[in-house]
C-alpha positions in Angstrom: 118.9 72.0 119.3 122.6 71.3 119.3 125.1 74.1 119.1 126.4 72.8 115.8 123.0 72.9 114.2 122.3 76.3 115.6 125.6 77.6 114.2 124.8 76.1 110.8 121.4 77.9 110.8 123.1 81.2 111.8 125.7 80.8 109.0 122.9 80.1 106.4 120.9 83.1 107.6 124.0 85.3 107.3 124.6 84.1 103.8 121.0 84.7 102.8 121.1 88.2 104.3 124.3 89.0 102.4 122.8 87.7 99.1 119.7 89.7 99.7 121.7 92.9 100.3 123.8 92.2 97.1 120.6 91.7 95.0 119.1 94.8 96.4 122.1 96.8 95.3 122.0 95.3 91.9 118.3 96.1 91.5 118.9 99.7 92.7 121.7 100.1 90.1 119.5 98.6 87.3 116.6 100.9 88.3 118.9 104.0 87.9 120.2 102.7 84.5 116.7 102.1 83.3 115.7 105.5 84.3 118.6 107.1 82.4 117.9 105.0 79.3 114.2 105.8 79.4 115.0 109.5 79.6 117.4 109.2 76.6 114.8 107.4 74.6 112.2 110.1 75.4 114.7 112.7 74.3 115.4 110.9 71.0 111.7 110.4 70.3 111.0 114.1 70.9 113.9 115.1 68.7 112.7 112.8 65.9 109.2 114.1 66.3 110.5 117.6 65.9 112.5 116.6 62.8 109.5 115.0 61.2 107.3 118.0 61.9 109.9 120.2 60.2 109.9 117.9 57.2 113.5 117.0 57.5 112.9 113.3 58.3 114.8 112.1 55.2 118.0 110.2 55.4 121.0 111.8 53.6 123.1 109.2 51.8 126.8 109.6 51.2 126.5 109.9 47.4 123.7 112.4 47.4 124.4 116.1 47.0 123.4 118.4 49.9 120.4 120.6 49.1 122.5 123.8 48.9 124.3 122.6 45.6 
């Protein structure tokens, strides 16, 4: 193998390693974001379940009078 060919292969290998590291960082960040979002959705589902269990699942519209009137 010539020195030039070997150098080209080393450069391509370095580029691939850099790209792999960058993608790994992106995947790790996305995994953290998905975890946070999953936790938030679970909290909202739990909160909505409690609201429905208490019978307060209705939506209050702007032109409706509150129940204390």
